[in-house]
N, C-alpha and C positions, 0 to 999 in steps of 0.2 A: 264819716257820717255825711250823707248827702243832705244839703239844705238848699231850698229855693224860697226866697223871700220876696214877695211882690210888694210894691209900693206905688203911690201916685194916683190912686183912685180918689173919687170924690163926687161932689155934686156940680154939674155944669149945665148951662142952658143949651137948648137946641142950637146947633150951629157952632158951638164952642169946641175947644180942643183940650186934650189932656195927654200927658205922656206917662205911660206906665213903665216901671223898671222891675227887673227880676235879678236880684243878686244871688249868684250861685256859689256854692262851696262844697268841698268834700269829694270832688271828682274832677277829672281833666276837662274842664269846660270847653276848651278850644277843639276838642275832638268829637263833640257831640252836637248833632242837630238839636234845635230847640223849637218849642211850640208855644203859642198862646191859645188857650181855650177860653170859652165863656159859657156861663150857665145861668138860666133864669128858673125860678121855681116851677116845678112841674114839667120841665123840659130836659132833654138830654144835653150833655155838654157838647158844645159846637166848636170844631176846630176853626179858629179865626185866621191864624197866620203861622207859617213855618219858615225857619231859616236854616240853611246848611251850616256845617261846623265852622267854616271860614267866612260865611256870609255871602258867598258868591251866588247863591240860589235862594230865592224866596217864593212863597206861594201864599195866596190869599183866598178866603171865602169870597164868593161872588158878592155877598152882601156888604163887604167892606172894601172891595177893590176900588182904588182911586181915592180913598179917604184915610186908610190906615197904612202905616209904614212900619215894618218890623226891621230891627237892626240889632247889632251886637258889638260889644267892645271886648275882645278876648283878653286884652291887657287888664281889664277891670273885672273880668268874669261876670259881666252884666249884659243882659238882653233888654231891649226896649220895645215899646209899642207906641208910636206916635199916632194919636187919633185926632182927626180933624172932621169938620162938618158933622159933628155928632148928632144923632137922631134919638128920639125917645126909645126906639126899638134896640138901641145899643146898650140900654140899661141891663146890667148883668153883673155877676161876680166873674172877674177875669183871673184865670189861672195860668201860671207858668208850668211847663211840663217838659220832661225829657226822660227817656229810658225807663219808664215805669214810675218815675218820681213826680210828685205834684207839690206845688206850693200851697199855702193856706188860702190864697185868693185875696183879691182886693175889689171892693165894691165900686162900681161906676154907675152913677145915676144921672140920667139926662132928662131934665125937667125944667119947665119954666115956673 
């Protein structure tokens, strides 16, 4: 059974940082590219960042380039999203995704 469990969300002030984690199980994690998406009410889910199966290739949405870093630890079956210089417009539910599977999401709120 495939499971993707996000954690690390919360409330942070503008300019602050957060690190999200996605713990994966039920599939050969190291063989799959992984993605972070985010969604705000009334909008479509937005692809934030992607990482290849062994982490050698990453891609970012223009809106987060230079501020967010995606990474993974295949020994721990875990993916991360380090978010810095957070802005109020980064407020969203962040989802871990791969191969048609989605986590339950973790809320990130950027507000003073």
